[in-house]
N, C-alpha and C positions, 0 to 999 in steps of 0.2 A: 270332416270334409270328405268329398269324393276323392277316390284314389287319384284322379286326374287333376284335382284342384289342390294347390299347395300354397303355403304361406310361410314367409320368412320375415322375422323382425330382427334388424341389425341392432347391435348394442347402442347405437346412437339414436334409435327410435324409428329409423326409416323402415317402412313396410313394403314388402313385395308380395303380391298375390297373383297366382297364375292358374290358367286352365289349359292343360295339354289336350289338343284335338288332333290325334295322329293321322286322321284320314283327309285333312286339308293340306294345301300347299302354301298357306299364308300365315302371317303373324300380325296381330294388331297389338300395338304397344302404346300405353298411355301413362303420362306422368300427371298425377292429379294433386293439385294444391288446394288445401282447405281454406280458400280465400276467394272472395268475390265481392260484389257490390256491398254485401253485408259488412265486410271488414273495412271498407272505405270510410274515412271520416267525412263529415259534411264538406269540409274545405277541399278534400281530395277526391270527391265523387268521380267515379270512372277510372280511378288509378289502376285497379286490378285489370280492367279491360285494356288500358293503354299499355301496360307492361306486356300483356299478351301480344300486342302488336310489335312492341320494340324488340322482343326476343328473336324476331326474324330479320333484324336489321344489321347484322354483322357481328362476327366474333373475331378473336385473334387470328384464326386460321381460315375463316370463311367470309366471303363477301355476301351481300344481299342476294346476288344471283347464285352464288355457290350453294347457299342454303336452299333456295328454291329448286335448284337443279339436282341437289344431292340424292334425293330419293325418286323424283320424277324420272330421272334418266335411267332408273332401274325398273320403271314401271310401277313404282309405289307412290305413296302420297304422304304429305306432311301438313298438319294443320293444327288449329287450336280453337278454343272457345272459352268464353267467360259467362258464368251464370250468376245468380244472386248469391250462391254460397260456395262455388267452386270455380277453379280455372283448370283447364285440361289441355295438355300438349300431346298430340298423338300422331302415330305413324302406322301405316299399313304397307307391308312389304311381302315379297315372297319369302318363304322360310329360310332360304339360303342367304338372305340379306339381313338377317337379324343383327349381326355385328354392326353393319352400317347404320341401321336404324338407331341402335343404342348410342353409337358414336355421335350422330347428328343431334339427337335429342339432348344428350348430356352436354354437348358443345354449346347449344343455344341457351340452355338453362344455367350453365355454370360459367360460361366465358363471354357472354354478350358484352359489348363495349359501351353501349349507350352514348354514342357520339353525339355531341350537342347539335350538330347540323341535322342528323337523322331524327333527333327528338323534335326539332322544329318542323321538319318536313312531315313527320308522322302526325303531328298535331293537326296539320291541314287535312290529312287523310281521314282522321277520326271526326273532325268537324264536318267533313262531307258525308261521313257515315251517319252522323246524327241528322243532318239535313235529309239524307235519303230516307231514313226511317220515318221522318215526319211527313214525307211526301207519299208514303204508303199507308193509307188509312187503316188497313187491317192490322199492320204492325203497330201503328201509333195508338189505336184504341186499346190494344192488348197490353202495351207497355204502361200506359196510364192506369189501366185497371189494376195491373199487378202492384204498382206503387200504391194505389189507393186502398186496395183491400188488405195489404200487409201493414199499412200504416198503423201505429208509429214504430213498428219493429225496425231494427237496423237494416233488414233486407229491403225495406221500402225506399230504396234509392235507385235512380236510373243507372242501369249497368254501364252505359256509355258515358255517363256524366253529363255535364251541361257545357254550353259554349264557354261560360266563364271559368269553370274549374279546369277544363282541358287547356285553355289558353294559359293558365297559370302554372302548369306543370314545369318543374325544373329538375335537372339531373340529380342533385343531392336528395330531393324528396323521393325520387324514383328508387334510388339505391337504398334509402332507409326503409322504404316499404318492402323491398325484397329481403332485406336483412331481417325484418320483423316477421314476415309471413312465409318466405321460402325456406323453411327450416325442416330438419329431418323428422321432427315430431308432427309436422303439419303436412307431410307428403306421403302419398301412396303411389307406388308404381304397379300397374296392372298390365297383364298380357294374356292373350288367348290365341291359340293356334298350334302349329306343329313345331315344337321346340322342347328342349329339356329344361326343367326348372333350375337345376344346378348350374347349367351353362349360363342362364340369364343372371343368376346370382353372382357368378364370377364377373360378368360384364358390368353389372351395376356396381359392384364393389370397386372395380378398377376405374370406372369412368365418371361416376357421379360424386360431386362434392357439394354439400349444402351446409349452411350454418346449423349448428347443433342446439341452438337455443330452444328451451321449452317454456318460454314465457307465455302467460295467459293474456290474450289481447282483448281488451274491453270493446264491445260493440256499441257504436254510437247510434241511438235512435234518432228518427227524424221528428220534425215538429208535428204534433198531433193534428189530424184533420178528420173531423167527424162527418163530413159531407157524405150523404148517402147516394147522391147523384151528381155527376159532373157532365156538363155539355160543352163541347168545343166546336166552334164554327170554322169550317174550311171550304175552300173553293173546289168542291167535288160533286159527283153526280149521284151518289148514294149516301144513305145514312149507315154508319157502322156502329154496332153496339156490342158491349159486353155486359152481362149481368150474372152475378154469382156471389159466393160467400167464402169467407175464411174457413179453413178446416184444420184438423189436427195434422201432424207431420208424418214424415216417412217412418219414424221410429215407433209410431202408434200402430198397434195390431189392427185397428179399425181401417187401416189403409186398404185392405183387401175389399171390404164392403164398399169403400169409396170408389175403387176401380170398377166394381160391378154397377154402382149407381151411374157412373160416367158412361159405361157401356150401354146401359139401358137408355139413357137420356140422349146421347149425341155422338156415339161412335159408330159411324157407318150409315149406309142408306136405310138399313132396317130399324134405326133408332127412332125413338118416339118424336124427338124434335124434327128430324128430317122428314118423317112421314106426315107430321102435322103441318109444319110451317112451309115446307117446300111442296110435298106431294098433294096434300089435301087442300091447302089454302093458296098455294102459288105465290107466297109473299117474299120468298128469298131464293136465290140461286145457291148461296153458300151459307150453310148453317151447321154448326157442330159444337160440341162441348169438349173440354179437356181439363186435366188435373195437373197442377204443379205442386210438388211436395218438397219442402226443405226438411231439415231434421225434426224440428219441433213445431212447425206450422206449415200451412200451405193454403191452396185455394182451388175451388172448382168454378169454372165459368162457362157460359155459353156465348159464342160469337155468332153474329148474323149481320148480313148486309141487306138493306132493303130500301125501297123508295121512301122518301121522307113522309109522305102521306100515310104510309103503312107502318110507321115506326111504333105508334102506340099499340096497334093491334098485334104486332109481332111481339112486343114486350108482354102484352096480356097473355098471349098463347104460351110463351116461355114460362111465365109464372103459373099458368094452369098446369103445366107438366111438372113444375117444382112441387106444387101443392098435391098433385096426384101421387108423386113419390112419397110425400110425407103422410098422406091420409089414407091411401088405399093399399091393401096388402097385394103383393105381387104373386100371381098364380104360379103354380109349380112348373107349368110348361115354359113360361117366360124365364123363370130362374134357371131351369135346365139349359135353355137355349143360350142365355147370356153367359153362363159359366162355360159352356162349350166354346162360345165365341172368344171369350177372354183367354182361355187356355190355348186355343188354337193359334190366336195371334201372338201369344207369348212364345210358343214353340217355334213358329215360323220366324219370328224376329231373331231367335237364337241360331238360325242358320248362318248368321253373320258373325264373324270373329270380332268385329268392332263392337257389336251389341253385347256379346259375351264379355268382352273386356270391360265395357262400361258398366255392366251389371255387377261384375266382381268388385270394381272400385267403389261404386255407390253403396253396396252392401257393407263393405269394409269401413267406409267413412261414416255412413249414416247409421249403421246398425252394429258395427263392430262384431259382425258374425257373418256366416254364409248359409244361404238356403239354396239347395240345388233345385232343379226344375221340378222334381217330384215333390219336394217339400212345398214349393209354391203352389203347385196344382192341388195338393191336399188342402192348403189353406183356402184356396178358392172354393173347393168342394164343401168345406166346413162352414162357410158363411150361411147364415139362416135368413129367411125373409124378415124375421123380427129384428135382426141386427141391421139389415139394410134400412128398414123403416126408421129405426132408432137414430141411425146416423143422418138420414134425410131430414128428420124432424129438427135436429140440431142445426144442420147446415143451412136449410132453406127457411129458417125462421126469418120473417120479414125484417127484423132488427139486425140480422147478420148480413143482409144482402147489400151489395153496392152495384151501382149502374154507371157506366161511362158511355157517352154517345159522342161520336164525331159526325157532324152533319153539315149541311149547306144552308 
């Protein structure tokens, strides 16, 4: 590891990974739980996400307002998110307020009360969140696509759950979920910024208390669905589409080639999709591609919004670019440019302590190792045109592609 990157594993299995950045005045601290929609059962879909909400609803010593005000009053922030495979609670503060950040995060994670009235109230909030996502076609089509392309893997469950599952949550089930998943062997605490590793270890040791179970939790797959195309009707003014395919996961070394494929296809205004569909043909205002990688699988997709009469032509042009990636060699000038673009965006992203903290945690959870920025740039430089084409052939095979359309 870098001299400024350190890792401590406690006897109970809890891991702490840190990166000291002495020239900044801030610290980003995250508690990462290796649990998300993938670990929800069919009956409790959305539970990981619901617990993320509930941990902000009161502890033995802090009210809901006290939690919200605890770090905001210091100029910092406190938040959380749930993904398909992880839940993260994180804080960003001035370096002088590290103690307060640890105190607040440990309090909500270890001392939340789960008051029944708060549970019922938060159900209403999450139900509104689900309704809100369904009213935003760009979010809706991407959520449906992710569930579709990952099916039947256990990750192919809606992160927020369904109206039915959310309404059925009860306090005993919530506590049992936490007992099962919020364990020392399932948690990584990551931090980046201006602080001393040993100081954080002292704080973690004194403040955090988790169940020490090391039980293996079986992941429940969803009902198989082999549909290659899903069309949903909504009262909207544009057609929104996602088309893409399942890929290998974050732990696969081919991920670097995949990031380059995505950069060529749909990352930025110079990308092939943007230049073709928006600039040349004028069919869409919003067009981009992106990659989502879990540990053992993932997907790449293209999102576009267009007038209904242009939907078929837009899909045709996207497929042309997919076929171009699979069939034509990429010239050396293009390779050089996209490698420079990817490396530059990576370096710029690491100007943020939050991004550095997130990168540390994901590498620890998904790779069980650490690559510094120079390692990653060397991996980018090492990718060949043949490797890119080989990955593209596999990913953009017509049998691997899924299409989701939300239209009027």
